[in-house]
C-alpha positions in Angstrom: 6.0 -13.8 -21.5 3.6 -14.9 -24.6 5.2 -14.4 -28.3 3.2 -14.0 -31.7 4.6 -14.0 -34.6 2.6 -12.8 -37.7 2.7 -13.3 -41.6 4.0 -9.4 -41.8 7.1 -9.2 -40.2 5.9 -8.2 -37.4 6.2 -10.1 -34.1 3.5 -9.6 -31.0 4.6 -9.6 -27.5 2.4 -9.9 -24.1 4.0 -9.4 -20.9 1.6 -10.2 -17.9 3.5 -8.6 -14.5 2.8 -7.6 -11.3 4.6 -4.2 -12.0 3.4 -3.2 -15.4 -0.1 -5.4 -15.5 -0.5 -7.0 -18.8 0.2 -5.1 -21.7 1.7 -5.8 -25.5 4.8 -4.6 -27.4 5.0 -5.1 -31.4 8.8 -5.6 -32.5 9.1 -5.3 -36.2 12.2 -7.3 -38.0 15.1 -4.6 -38.3 13.6 -2.7 -35.6 15.4 -4.0 -32.4 16.2 -1.0 -31.2 13.2 0.6 -31.1 11.7 -2.5 -29.4 14.3 -2.4 -26.8 14.0 1.0 -26.0 10.4 0.6 -25.5 10.7 -2.3 -22.9 13.5 -0.3 -21.6 11.2 2.8 -21.0 8.6 0.2 -19.4 11.6 -0.9 -16.4 13.3 2.5 -15.7 11.4 4.2 -13.5 10.6 1.4 -11.6 14.4 0.0 -11.1 15.3 3.5 -10.8 12.9 4.3 -7.7 14.0 4.7 -4.3 12.9 2.7 -1.7 12.6 4.0 1.9 12.5 0.5 3.9 15.3 1.2 6.5 13.7 1.9 10.5 15.7 3.6 13.0 14.4 2.6 16.4 14.1 4.9 19.6 13.1 3.7 22.9 11.7 7.4 23.8 8.3 6.8 23.7 6.5 8.5 26.7 5.8 6.0 29.6 1.9 6.9 29.2 1.7 5.6 25.9 3.5 1.8 26.4 0.4 0.7 26.6 -1.6 2.5 24.0 -3.9 5.4 23.9 -7.3 6.0 22.5 -5.8 6.2 19.0 -4.5 2.7 19.5 -7.4 1.3 20.2 -9.2 2.7 17.3 -6.9 1.7 14.9 -7.2 -2.4 16.3 -10.9 -1.7 16.1 -10.5 -0.5 12.8 -8.1 -3.6 11.9 -10.9 -5.8 12.5 -13.2 -4.2 10.2 -10.1 -4.5 7.8 -9.8 -8.1 8.0 -13.5 -8.9 7.8 -13.4 -7.2 4.2 -11.5 -10.4 3.6 -9.5 -8.8 0.7 -6.9 -11.0 -0.9 -4.1 -9.9 -3.0 -5.5 -11.1 -6.2 -5.7 -9.8 -9.4 -8.6 -11.7 -10.6 -11.4 -13.4 -9.1 -10.4 -16.2 -6.6 -13.9 -18.0 -5.5 -14.1 -18.0 -9.7 -11.1 -20.5 -10.1 -11.2 -22.3 -7.0 -13.3 -24.7 -5.2 -15.0 -23.9 -1.8 -12.6 -26.2 -0.2 -9.6 -25.0 -1.4 -11.1 -21.4 -1.1 -11.1 -22.1 2.6 -7.8 -24.1 2.9 -6.2 -20.5 1.2 -7.9 -18.3 3.8 -6.4 -20.8 7.0 -3.2 -20.6 5.4 -3.4 -17.1 5.2 -4.6 -17.1 8.8 -2.2 -19.4 9.8 0.4 -16.7 8.5 -0.5 -14.0 10.6 -1.2 -11.4 7.7 -4.2 -9.3 6.5 -3.2 -7.0 3.4 -3.1 -3.4 3.7 -2.5 -1.3 6.3 -3.9 1.8 8.8 -2.5 4.8 10.2 -4.1 7.7 12.3 -2.5 11.2 13.4 -1.6 11.4 16.9 -0.1 15.3 16.3 1.5 17.3 14.1 4.7 15.5 13.9 3.5 12.0 14.1 1.3 9.4 13.9 0.2 5.7 14.9 0.6 2.9 12.2 -0.4 -0.9 12.0 3.7 -2.5 11.6 4.1 -4.9 9.1 3.5 -8.6 8.3 0.9 -8.7 11.3 -2.6 -9.7 12.0 -5.1 -6.9 12.0 -7.5 -8.2 13.2 -5.4 -8.6 16.8 -3.3 -5.7 17.1 -2.5 -5.5 21.1 1.2 -4.5 21.7 2.9 -0.8 21.4 6.1 -1.1 19.4 5.0 -5.0 17.6 1.8 -4.3 16.4 1.6 -0.2 16.5 4.2 1.6 16.6 4.5 5.3 16.6 6.3 7.2 13.3 7.8 10.5 14.3 9.5 11.6 11.3 11.9 10.8 8.1 15.2 11.0 8.3 16.7 12.0 4.4 20.5 11.4 5.3 19.8 8.1 6.6 17.0 7.7 4.4 15.0 6.0 7.1 11.8 6.1 9.3 12.4 7.2 12.8 10.1 5.0 15.3 9.3 5.4 18.5 8.7 2.3 21.1 8.7 1.8 24.2 12.1 0.2 25.6 13.0 -3.4 26.2 10.9 -4.5 23.2 12.0 -5.8 20.2 9.9 -3.7 17.7 8.7 -4.9 14.7 9.3 -2.8 11.3 7.1 -0.4 9.6 5.2 -1.1 6.7 6.5 -0.2 3.8 4.0 2.9 3.2 4.9 4.8 6.5 7.0 7.4 4.1 3.7 7.9 1.8 1.7 8.3 4.8 4.2 10.5 6.6 4.3 13.2 3.4 0.6 13.0 3.5 0.1 13.8 7.1 3.0 16.4 6.8 1.1 18.6 4.4 -2.2 18.0 5.2 -2.9 18.9 8.7 -7.0 18.1 8.0 -6.1 14.4 7.1 -6.6 12.4 10.8 -6.0 8.9 9.2 -5.1 6.9 6.4 -5.9 3.1 5.1 -4.4 1.4 2.4 -6.4 -1.7 1.0 -5.6 -4.0 -2.2 -9.0 -3.6 -3.6 -9.7 -0.7 -6.4 -13.2 1.2 -6.7 -14.9 3.0 -9.7 -14.3 6.1 -11.0 -11.0 7.1 -9.0 -7.6 9.1 -10.0 -4.9 6.4 -10.2 -1.1 7.1 -10.8 0.0 6.7 -14.2 3.1 4.2 -13.0 2.8 1.3 -10.5 6.0 2.2 -8.9 6.7 -0.5 -6.0 5.7 0.3 -2.8 8.1 2.2 -0.4 9.3 3.9 -2.8 9.9 7.7 -2.6 8.6 8.0 -6.0 5.3 6.5 -5.4 5.1 8.7 -2.1 5.5 11.5 -3.9 2.9 10.5 -6.5 0.1 9.4 -3.7 0.8 12.6 -2.3 0.6 14.8 -5.6 -2.8 13.5 -6.3 -4.2 13.9 -3.0 -3.0 17.8 -2.9 -4.8 18.5 -6.1 -7.7 16.3 -5.4 -11.1 18.5 -4.9 -10.8 17.4 -1.0 -7.6 16.1 0.1 -9.0 15.3 3.5 -11.3 12.6 1.8 -9.1 11.5 -1.0 -9.5 7.8 -2.7 -6.1 7.7 -5.0 -5.9 4.4 -7.4 -2.7 2.9 -7.1 -2.5 0.9 -10.5 -2.4 -2.6 -10.7 -2.0 -2.1 -6.4 -4.5 -0.8 -4.6 -6.3 2.4 -2.6 -5.2 5.3 -0.5 -7.6 6.8 1.3 -7.2 9.9 3.5 -10.2 10.4 6.4 -10.7 12.8 9.2 -10.6 9.7 10.8 -10.7 6.2 10.6 -14.5 5.7 11.1 -15.1 8.3 8.6 -12.8 6.4 6.4 -14.9 3.0 6.6 -18.1 4.7 6.3 -17.6 6.6 2.9 -15.9 2.8 1.2 -18.6 0.9 2.8 -20.8 -1.4 0.1 -18.5 0.5 -2.7 -15.1 -1.5 -2.7 -14.3 -4.0 -5.6 -12.1 -6.9 -4.5 -10.3 -7.3 -7.4 -8.0 -4.8 -9.0 -7.7 -3.9 -12.5 -4.6 -4.8 -14.4 -3.6 -2.7 -17.5 
């Protein structure tokens, strides 16, 4: 927060936040209530949003799927494509501020952490879809229940995603974006795959409020933008100050459509 006192009894307060980006509010002497009301209106939608981060695991995955199927193999190949896009979650061009040596070191650290950013999913049937698990290396997805998770539904009573896994495995958690993907698949049977990346594209519709990832509010907002898009099965939706959610007939369709159009830095506003 940067505070600038002016000569005319006003004060400009500049905020730089991961939730709402960069913005300025003006404080006028004697109008504290108005000023703090503006701050509250910025924070309340974020603080009051409902997270869906719990998982209910069921060891009921059919045995013929314990080693994956054609869909998980397509996810594996697409994970390698996502990794090659080299998208680190930064709101400014890292290569302009870091030396080549430091940039190599940063990328190595991300690699050592087993992380690559974004997530992918592909529909299995009308009730379920395969999705990359949380916090894994998308370039090396191999194991069902650890790298690939079958999302079989959402339990509103427990506010948790339902995940089918093989028996005798300690599963990884589902991506926090699973609730968003579930809403889109449920409403649009023509959507066969969804990719989320921390990047941007020109000329896209975007959410007005950057609700936290994994919230009902963000999922509903993105689902609404997909619904009103010209072609829901080929939608590209911006998540304010965060990234993109992209739908497609399948994963190949998505990567073909975005090739050469991705902007690595997400604009902050």
